[in-house]
C-alpha positions, 0 to 999 in steps of 0.5 A: 375323492378321498385325499387322506393320507394312508394310516399305518398299523402302528398309528391305528393301534396307538390311537385305538389303545389311547382312546380305550384308556381315555374311555376307561378312565372316564367311565371308571370316574363316572361310575365310581363317582355316582356309586361312591357318592350314592353310598356316602349319601346313604351312610350320611343319611343313616348317621343323621337318622341316628342323631335325630333319634338321639335328639328326639329321645333327649327332647322327650323330657323337659329336664333334658333341654340343656342336654339337647342344646349341647348336643345340637351345638356339638353337631352343628360345630362338628358336622359341616354337612348339617346345615341346621337343626330346628324344632317345630312345635305342633300337636298335630301329626304331619301326614306328608313329612315323609314324601322324600325323593329317591336317594340317587336323585338327592345325592346327585341333583339336590342342594339340601335335604331335610329330615323330620322326626317326631318328638313324643313325651309321656310327661307333658300335657297336651296344653303345656306350652311347648315353646319353652325350648330355645332354638338351640334346644330344638331338635328333630329326628329324620325318618328313614322310612316315610310310611313307617314314620307316619304309622309310628307317629300315629301309634305313639300319638294314641298312647302319648303326647306329640310335642313337635318335630325335629328338622335336620337339614343336610347340605348335599353340596358340602357332602359332595365336596367332602366326598370328593376331597376324601376320594381324590387321591384314590381316583388319582391312584386309579387313573395312574394305574389305568394309564400304566396298564394301558401303557403295558398293553401298548408295549405288548401291542408294539411287538408285532408293530415293530416286526410289521415296520421292519417288513415295511422298511424292506418293502420301501427299499425294494420299491425304491431300488429296482436294481436291487439284487440282494434282499436285505435282512428282515428282522423279526424280534418276536416271531409271530406266526402270521408275520413269519409267514408273510416274511417267508412269502415275501422272500420267496417272491423276491427269489422268484423275481430274481430268478425270473430276471436272471432267466430274462437276462439269459434269454436276452443274451441268447436272443442277441446271439440268435440275432447275430447268427440270423444276420450272418445266416441271412448274409450267407443265404443271400450270398449263396443264392447269388452265387448258386444262381449265377453258377447255374445260370452260367451252366444253363446258358452253356447248355442252351447255347450248345443245343442251339449250335447242333445241326438238327439236319445231321441228327437221327430221329432218336438224337433229335428226340433226346435233344428236344428232351434236354431242351425242354428240361433246360427251358424249365430249369431256366424259367425256374432259375429266372424266377429264383433270381427275380425273387432274390433281387426283389427281396434285396431291393435290387429290382427297379420299376420302369414306367412307360406308356403301353396299350393294355389290349395289345399286352393281353393279345400278346399273352393270348398269342404266346399261350394259345399253342400250349392251351390247344395242345391240352385241349383247353379253350383260351378265352378273353373278355375285354370290358373297356375301349382302347386306352393307353396306360402308364406303368411297368408293362414288362412286370405286368406281362411277367405277372400275367404270364405266370398266372396264365401258365399256372392256369393252363398247367393245372387245368386238364379240361375246360377253359381258361378265361382272361377278363380285363376291366378298366375304371377311370377316376378323376386322378387315376385309373384302375385296371383289373385283370382276372385269370380264371380256370376250371382246374383242380382248385386250391383248398382254402387253408392253403391259399395264404401259403401258395405265395410262400417260396417253394411251397407245394400243395402236394410236396411228395416226389410223385406229385402229378404237377411239376414246378419249383414253387417260386412262380406265385411268390414272384407274382406276389413280390412283383405285385407289391413292387408295382403297387398293385394287389392280388386276390385269390378265389378258389375251390377244389374241383371247381377252379381258381381265379386270380384277380390283379388290381393295378392303380395307375395315374392319368397320363397328364399327371404322369407328364408333369415336371419331375418332382426332384428336379435339381436335387444332387445326390451321391449314391454309395453302393457296394456291388449293385446300384439297386432300384432306388437309384433308378427311381431317383433318376426317374424322379429328376434327381442328379445321381452320382454313383460311388463305390469308394468312401474317399470319392464320397468324401471328396464329393461332399467337400467339393460339390454342392451335395444335397443328399447322400444315399447308402444303397441296400447292399451297404452293411450298417458298419460301413455306413456308420463309418462313412457317415462319421467321416462325412459329418467330420468333413462338412463345413457350411453345408449339411447333406441329408444322409439316408440309409436304405436297408433290405426289407428282409432286415427290417426285423433287425433294425433296432440293432443298428439304427441307434448307431447309425443315427448317432453317427449322423445318418438322418433317416433309416428306411426299408427299401420299399418306397417307390414312385410318388411315395418315394418322392414325397418322402425325399421332398419332406426330408429336404424341407426338414433339413 
């Protein structure tokens, strides 16, 4: 993993320019040193050649021996780079005297370089003693072109007498040192100029860096300040086109973000308003449903009661037909209204479960007896298929009977020819039983894309006013809600023109398990409600808890102070505001014993739980749950809460 810290553009530019300056200085120094030293060496070599030619001319006659000595002395004293001047007396030409290295090698790597030049005289015989020259009178002349020197020497030897050779040794180290001293100031000036030029370039490159750093500072401020509403001013001193585009883009994005935040805030406010309206509408809807169903039920009871009081023996045939029509219509309306009331009670959590022992064979027999006349009237065959022996079960037989009645009534209503079959299967397990009942018809069937919708309240596959089959569309929703209430499942298999099959599957405990001691025995509970006690109070009593019913807040406070109350439960019809107020009073009045406070809200308010749960828990309520738990699940939940507290 690369753990190096991120680099900024300014650091990258400064480092790159500094490295470029260092490389430029080094390269300039190296190249100037090599080239300058080489040129200086060539100039010195040419100068030495001229001196050698002068000395060779002076040494060609014996009369100029003193002059040669003076010249050698003068050169050795005034030319520090000349290490020595020596005369070699020899009558024989030297063939390899001109095999010297290249100039650049001599200038860079050689410590000393020797140059030989022949001394030729037309006035000295070959047998003359050439050693009469003293050491200071010996001289030599270098050859600039070795090959040319050898040719010239050979030519001169043919026409004159070779006296010897003058050898001049050049100290290259001293030559280099002199050259360095002479050029040190120039190098220093060049280096300073190079640095100044680099600094100027850096200064120009720092212009975009400043603008980039200004953008970076603003970005850091935006990142570190999430609640920033106004973008700070972004200074751009030099107005580079690319950076200006980045700045404008950044400002545009920030403006869009602020606009999105404003829209989101406005949407949140609007959603909150809708949420409040939804709560109010839900309350009004349930109040309206309770009111209208109560009024309709009262009126229908009056109509039914009035019809029953009529003396049919005194009525004419036409009157009896009219009464029968009214009676049939009132019965259908009463059935539909009962379904609506049941659906409303289930949604508000006001329907309880009553578990008792029953015989499934007897329940099915009663159903067949009830619907046999209706099936015969339509010419349908009502068939039962039982795949188990006589065996008693424990459950809510009343609700199971009502579910099967609705399914069987719908099967007969939507089947014009054929048969309706009721199938019962019972499976025994170690700790439970599974009872599966199916109602299958050969009726009109249902399209597959409508199967999920048939359990919605008031849904009709054919919603036109002239539809063939009457109904309010609340029967199957009641079936679905009751099925969930008793902990069962229902499946549908249907095909248009073939028929429909509803399969009800119910899991039930074994009888020996159901007869165990109540799990909540000894639990003292205050049940605070507004108008109706609801299903949870009945469940608590069935599970063995001692339930004290209260409708007034002060009575609840008194019970908490005087009695050993384990738990206070707020019914589904208590508003969150009332529950919060009472919870604060309870917590304030408690001394040594702390009761468990549980608030149950209706299932239809589950989507609004976030709006009131925090306030309830802040007031002291321990748990908020939807009023959907029952049987073992409810007892386990309450036992777990009591252990925690």
